[in-house]
C-alpha atoms as one frame of an Amber mdcrd trajectory, in Angstrom:
protein
 117.269 111.129-178.954 119.957 110.984-181.541 119.414 108.533-184.374 115.654
 108.238-183.873 114.851 109.676-187.244 112.640 112.230-185.516 115.034 113.309
-182.778 112.668 111.866-180.160 110.195 114.688-180.811 107.222 112.413-181.484
 107.739 109.940-178.662 108.352 107.047-181.052 111.840 106.336-179.731 114.100
 103.779-181.327 111.188 101.705-182.691 110.637 104.192-185.491 114.366 104.336
-186.178 114.467 100.546-186.468 111.546 100.579-188.908 113.176 103.347-190.944
 116.371 101.288-191.077 114.454  98.173-192.203 112.753 100.131-194.999 116.061
 101.725-196.052 117.742  98.310-196.086 114.958  96.911-198.298 115.182  99.672
-200.921 118.212  98.371-202.868 116.620  94.938-203.286 113.301  96.428-204.352
 114.952  98.689-206.942 117.107  95.820-208.220 114.036  93.600-208.622 112.013
  96.294-210.392 114.909  97.104-212.713 115.362  93.393-213.497 111.671  93.295
-214.467 112.396  96.231-216.789 109.758  98.325-215.029 109.597 101.764-216.657
 108.045 103.167-213.465 110.427 102.129-210.677 109.464 105.022-208.414 105.698
 104.469-208.786 105.990 100.682-208.377 108.212 100.990-205.291 105.794 103.428
-203.662 102.863 101.142-204.452 104.610  98.282-202.641 104.462 100.314-199.435
 101.303 102.315-200.056  98.984  99.400-200.870  99.350  97.656-197.472  99.407
 101.039-195.691  96.041 102.068-197.119  94.577  98.593-196.615  95.661  98.624
-192.967  94.232 102.100-192.336  90.915 101.007-193.849  90.937  97.836-191.743
  91.670  99.827-188.579  88.675 102.062-189.258  86.289  99.292-190.287  86.388
 100.527-193.867  85.384 104.075-192.931  87.089 106.101-195.638  86.825 109.451
-193.886  88.379 108.122-190.674  91.083 106.255-192.630  91.900 109.407-194.617
  92.149 111.466-191.420  94.375 108.807-189.828  96.714 109.037-192.817  96.520
 112.829-193.148  94.849 112.597-196.551  91.749 114.036-198.119  89.017 111.374
-198.486  88.926 111.868-202.254  92.695 111.355-202.426  92.328 108.124-200.453
  89.587 106.938-202.833  91.693 107.841-205.885  94.779 106.047-204.565  92.720
 102.969-203.653  91.307 102.928-207.190  94.798 103.317-208.720  96.176 100.541
-206.492  93.185  98.253-207.155  92.163  98.318-203.504  88.507  98.114-202.599
  87.625 101.395-200.903  84.296 100.182-199.652  83.037  99.941-196.129  83.211
  96.529-194.504  79.733  95.042-194.363  78.526  94.562-190.824  75.836  92.163
-189.711  72.514  93.914-189.056  71.968  95.149-185.523  69.441  93.185-183.554
  67.283  95.288-181.300  65.772  93.353-178.460  62.437  94.441-177.114  61.535
  93.748-173.521  58.347  91.728-173.186  55.734  92.710-170.703  54.529  89.547
-168.912
């Protein structure tokens, strides 16, 4: 479909185009804010604004499993770990309560 951003090839339809438009519309404000803060690293800071929640969401979706999160994102696990470290994100697995194994009693 025309205007999808991906030509309809990936089955995302107009939803992806709407998201792309929202991100594009946000860019001028983000750059203006970073420039007003006299950030010497506008590009890096702008990417971090998007990347931090992206990585956090992928880790949440996979229960903190770094390998699965990296595969979901199309990254190498070490790259994911490095980016999490650089963005001050915890790249640790979410602690789960211990599994309780019930044993049938013979009466």
